[in-house]
C-alpha positions, 0 to 999 in steps of 0.5 A: 441415896435411898429415899423412901416411897410416899405412902399415898392418902386421900386429900379432900379439899373443898374450894371454891371455884372462880364462878361457882362451888364445885369442889374436887376430892383428889388422891396425892401419889409420890414417889421414885418411881414415874408416870402409868403405863398406857396414858399419854405423856409430853415432855416439852422438848419442842418449846422454844426457850422463853415464855413464848409457850405454844403447844406441845401435843395435845398441851398448850404451855402459856406464860401468863404473869411473873417471869415464868420460861421453858428453860434448860440447865441452872439459873443461881437464885432461878431455877434449878433441873429437877431430878430424874430417878429410877429411869422415870424418864423413859417413858418420856424420851430420856431413860438416863438418871440425874439432873434433867439436860432437857427443857422444863418449865418454871414458873418463876414468882408466877404462874405457867397454864397447861391448857388441855384440849379436852376434859381430864381427870389425871395429871402426872409431872416431875416436880422438882424444887418442892416448896410450900409457896408452890401451887397446882391448881386444876379448872375446869373452864373458869372453875377451880375444882381442886389444888394442891401445894408442895406439901401436899406432896412432902409435908416438908418440903422446903425448896431443895433442889436436889435429888432429894426436892424431886418427886414424881408426883400423880393426881387424880381428880373425882372432877373433869378439868381441862387446864392447871394451874402452876404457880409460885409466891417466891423462886421456884417450881419446876416441872417437866415430864407431864402425863395424863388421861381422861380416867382417872383410873389410871393410876392403879398401875403407877409403880409402887410397892406391896405395900401401896396394893390396897390403897390403889386396888382402891382408887375405884372408890375416887368418885363422890370421896369427899373429906379432908387428909393429910399425905406424909412422907418421910425420908432417909438419907444414907 
């Protein structure tokens, strides 16, 4: 199987927050690659199975609505393990390729809240079963500063629960956020291997092909960037 790499583009989002009009310019990059080196990594393997949540490193995990939980394996019509490829789990302690055999988070029909101990500007995650009804919301306190859906990662997001439906997604924001809410209005949205950093420029180091070098260099100028862009992706199979 050959999967083509996403050619990332600017995704400008003017979104109204819960308590004000703050908005962020988000840049989304998804690939068969993985997280950059030199950032923070969390794999959730220390959390108990179920919806009790807890702390995984400096990230607090809580299930505040619906039937989300820490899970393993797969449950028909409910959740399926994200797929690891190109050894993109190595930095998280799992160099194996294939279906994620460790604990991961499922939103179910509901939400999972990740709360950080300090402000961040970069988030990476192994995002499985990409669907158009999957959403990531970025918050600073109670204010929504930015949001993306599965179709912002892959325009044809269709909930594929196999290898073709999983992407390692890297997101940078020109506004700081201290929590992220992953939510879904239908089954399923699963993710694992979250990377994060307080500085936005680190995604220049994300493993990508040479054809993306100009884009990566341009990330230095993210602050103040506005406008609307769409992420397009094509995939090839053999």
